[in-house]
C-alpha positions as CSV (number, residue, x, y, z in Angstrom):
1,M,45.7,-6.3,10.2
2,S,43.0,-7.2,12.7
3,K,40.1,-9.6,11.9
4,K,37.6,-6.7,12.2
5,A,39.7,-4.6,9.8
6,R,39.8,-7.4,7.3
7,N,36.1,-7.9,7.5
8,E,35.5,-4.1,6.9
9,E,37.8,-4.3,4.0
10,R,35.9,-7.2,2.4
11,R,32.5,-5.6,3.1
12,P,30.8,-4.5,-0.2
13,S,30.3,-0.8,-0.6
14,L,26.5,-1.1,-0.9
15,D,24.1,1.5,0.3
16,R,21.0,0.1,2.0
17,A,18.7,2.6,0.3
18,A,20.2,1.8,-3.1
19,V,19.6,-1.9,-2.5
20,V,16.0,-1.3,-1.6
21,Q,15.5,1.0,-4.7
22,T,17.1,-1.6,-7.0
23,A,14.9,-4.3,-5.5
24,L,11.8,-2.1,-6.2
25,E,12.9,-1.6,-9.8
26,L,13.5,-5.3,-10.2
27,L,10.1,-5.9,-8.8
28,K,8.6,-4.0,-11.7
29,R,10.1,-6.4,-14.1
30,V,9.8,-9.8,-12.4
31,G,7.1,-9.4,-9.7
32,L,7.4,-10.7,-6.2
33,D,7.6,-14.4,-7.1
34,G,10.6,-13.6,-9.4
35,L,12.4,-11.4,-6.8
36,T,15.1,-13.6,-5.3
37,T,18.2,-12.4,-3.4
38,R,20.4,-14.1,-6.1
39,R,18.6,-12.1,-8.8
40,L,18.9,-8.9,-6.8
41,A,22.6,-9.5,-6.2
42,D,23.2,-10.1,-10.0
43,E,21.4,-6.8,-10.6
44,L,23.7,-5.0,-8.2
45,G,26.8,-6.8,-9.5
46,V,27.7,-8.5,-6.3
47,K,27.5,-11.9,-4.7
48,S,24.4,-12.9,-2.7
49,P,26.2,-12.9,0.7
50,A,27.0,-9.2,0.2
51,L,23.3,-8.4,0.7
52,Y,23.4,-9.9,4.2
53,W,25.5,-7.0,5.4
54,H,22.3,-5.0,5.2
55,F,19.5,-7.6,5.4
56,H,19.8,-10.8,7.4
57,N,17.1,-12.5,5.3
58,K,14.6,-11.8,2.5
59,Q,11.9,-10.8,4.9
60,E,14.0,-8.0,6.2
61,L,14.5,-6.8,2.6
62,L,10.7,-7.0,2.0
63,D,10.0,-5.1,5.2
64,A,12.4,-2.3,4.0
65,M,10.6,-2.3,0.6
66,A,7.2,-2.0,2.3
67,D,8.6,0.8,4.4
68,A,9.8,2.6,1.2
69,L,6.4,2.2,-0.4
70,I,4.5,3.5,2.6
71,R,6.9,6.5,3.2
72,G,7.0,7.2,-0.6
73,A,3.4,8.2,-0.4
74,G,4.3,11.0,2.0
75,M,3.4,11.0,5.7
76,G,2.7,13.7,8.2
77,P,-0.1,15.8,9.7
78,P,-2.6,17.9,7.7
79,R,-1.6,21.0,6.0
80,S,-2.8,24.3,7.5
81,S,-5.5,24.7,4.9
82,E,-6.9,21.1,5.1
83,T,-9.8,19.6,7.0
84,W,-9.0,16.2,8.4
85,Q,-11.3,14.7,5.7
86,Q,-9.4,16.4,2.9
87,W,-6.1,15.3,4.5
88,L,-7.0,11.7,4.8
89,A,-8.4,11.6,1.3
90,R,-5.2,13.0,0.0
91,R,-3.1,10.6,2.0
92,V,-5.1,7.6,0.8
93,R,-4.9,8.6,-2.8
94,A,-1.2,9.2,-2.6
95,Y,-0.7,5.8,-0.8
96,R,-2.7,4.1,-3.6
97,T,-0.6,5.8,-6.3
98,S,2.6,4.7,-4.5
99,L,1.5,1.1,-4.4
100,L,0.2,1.0,-7.9
101,A,3.6,1.9,-9.3
102,Y,4.8,-1.6,-8.4
103,P,3.4,-5.1,-9.0
104,D,2.6,-7.2,-5.9
105,S,3.1,-4.1,-3.7
106,A,-0.1,-4.8,-1.7
107,R,1.2,-8.3,-0.9
108,I,4.5,-6.9,0.3
109,V,2.9,-4.3,2.5
110,A,0.3,-6.6,3.9
111,E,3.0,-9.2,4.9
112,A,5.4,-6.7,6.3
113,R,6.5,-7.5,9.9
114,Q,8.3,-4.4,10.9
115,L,8.6,-0.7,9.8
116,S,11.4,1.7,10.3
117,P,11.6,4.0,13.3
118,G,11.1,6.9,10.9
119,A,7.9,5.5,9.6
120,I,6.6,4.8,13.1
121,R,7.4,8.4,14.2
122,A,5.6,9.8,11.2
123,F,2.6,7.6,11.9
124,N,2.6,8.8,15.5
125,E,2.6,12.4,14.4
126,E,-0.5,11.7,12.2
127,L,-2.3,10.1,15.2
128,A,-1.4,13.1,17.4
129,A,-2.8,15.4,14.8
130,M,-6.0,13.5,14.7
131,V,-6.3,13.6,18.5
132,A,-5.8,17.4,18.3
133,L,-8.7,17.5,15.8
134,G,-11.1,15.8,18.2
135,F,-10.5,12.0,17.8
136,D,-9.6,10.0,20.8
137,P,-6.4,7.9,20.3
138,V,-8.2,4.6,19.7
139,Q,-10.6,6.2,17.3
140,A,-7.7,7.8,15.4
141,L,-5.9,4.5,15.1
142,R,-9.0,2.7,14.0
143,T,-9.7,5.3,11.4
144,I,-6.3,5.2,9.8
145,T,-6.3,1.4,10.0
146,A,-9.6,1.1,8.3
147,L,-8.5,3.4,5.4
148,T,-5.2,1.6,5.1
149,N,-6.8,-1.8,5.0
150,Y,-9.3,-0.5,2.4
151,V,-6.4,0.6,0.1
152,N,-4.4,-2.6,0.6
153,G,-7.4,-4.8,-0.1
154,F,-8.6,-2.8,-3.1
155,I,-5.1,-2.8,-4.7
156,L,-4.7,-6.5,-3.9
157,Q,-7.8,-7.2,-5.9
158,E,-6.7,-4.8,-8.7
159,Q,-3.3,-6.5,-8.9
160,S,-4.7,-10.0,-8.7
161,A,-7.1,-9.1,-11.6
162,R,-4.1,-8.3,-13.8
163,Q,-2.6,-11.7,-13.3
164,P,-2.9,-14.1,-16.3
165,T,-5.7,-16.6,-15.9
166,T,-6.8,-19.7,-17.7
167,N,-10.5,-18.7,-17.3
168,E,-12.2,-16.7,-20.1
169,P,-12.6,-13.1,-18.8
170,V,-16.0,-11.6,-18.4
171,T,-16.2,-8.7,-20.9
172,R,-18.7,-6.0,-21.7
173,D,-19.4,-7.8,-25.0
174,S,-20.2,-11.1,-23.3
175,L,-22.4,-9.3,-20.7
176,A,-24.2,-7.4,-23.5
177,E,-24.9,-10.8,-25.2
178,L,-26.4,-12.1,-22.0
179,L,-28.5,-9.0,-21.5
180,S,-29.8,-9.3,-25.0
181,E,-30.9,-12.8,-24.2
182,G,-33.0,-11.5,-21.3
183,H,-30.6,-12.4,-18.5
184,T,-31.1,-9.0,-16.8
185,T,-29.8,-9.7,-13.3
186,P,-28.8,-6.8,-11.1
187,L,-25.2,-7.8,-11.2
188,L,-25.1,-7.8,-15.0
189,V,-26.8,-4.4,-15.2
190,A,-24.4,-3.0,-12.6
191,F,-21.4,-4.2,-14.5
192,A,-22.7,-2.9,-17.8
193,E,-23.4,0.5,-16.3
194,G,-20.6,0.9,-13.8
195,G,-17.8,-1.0,-15.3
196,S,-15.3,-3.0,-13.3
197,P,-15.7,-2.9,-9.5
198,Y,-11.9,-2.1,-9.4
199,N,-11.8,1.1,-11.4
200,E,-11.1,4.7,-10.2
201,E,-14.8,5.5,-9.7
202,S,-15.3,2.4,-7.5
203,F,-12.2,3.3,-5.4
204,E,-13.4,6.9,-4.9
205,Y,-16.9,5.6,-3.9
206,G,-15.5,3.4,-1.2
207,L,-13.1,6.1,0.0
208,Q,-15.9,8.7,0.4
209,A,-18.1,6.1,2.1
210,L,-15.4,5.4,4.7
211,I,-14.6,9.1,5.3
212,E,-18.3,9.9,5.7
213,G,-18.7,7.1,8.1
214,C,-15.7,8.3,10.1
215,T,-17.2,11.8,10.2
216,A,-20.5,10.4,11.5
217,A,-18.7,8.5,14.2
218,L,-16.7,11.5,15.2
219,N,-19.9,13.7,15.4
220,R,-21.7,11.1,17.5
221,R,-18.7,11.1,19.9
222,A,-18.8,14.9,20.1
223,S,-22.6,14.9,20.7
224,K,-22.2,12.5,23.6
225,R,-19.6,14.7,25.2
226,T,-22.0,17.7,25.1
227,Q,-25.0,15.9,26.6
């Protein structure tokens, strides 16, 4: 038997997609800091070296996990019945939902170094759709980048806020006590009336502000072209 045949015979029958999915499920239980290749191999019932048939190092695995999180939100151009504003809002909300399903997901996506060709093709289709709707290529890229960075940053804060801390949390009760003592600063009033800055309402406010700003920028560009 040739050396190549012997290597093929020893190669574990692992599916790359299954490895990524198992890693994501393990992430739910142990978080990013607890996700090691040894732990993942134990979960799959193999030895650690078996993972290197699919991923040369942990960063490649994390890149594949980031790719799965991004593509799991659904990618592609607007539906026939959607305006670009409705489409981007839907895409952003789906992306946030995809990331919120896993702890430390924002860290994984933010630190990704390379996405799959499939994700890049889908992203290019989205940019092409925006150009067809009146954006220039640079403006389309900046619009999607701004929205993506907004989601990543917002979720990073959300997920960080859920981490255990040694500091005593600021609660509505403690704020109410301060307010009753006359410490009526704008920050305390805003917190008491609007809740956490990282709740659903806060996210939607930021999303709509960004989309309205992008709409204004697009309208200014259109106005300059007609002058």
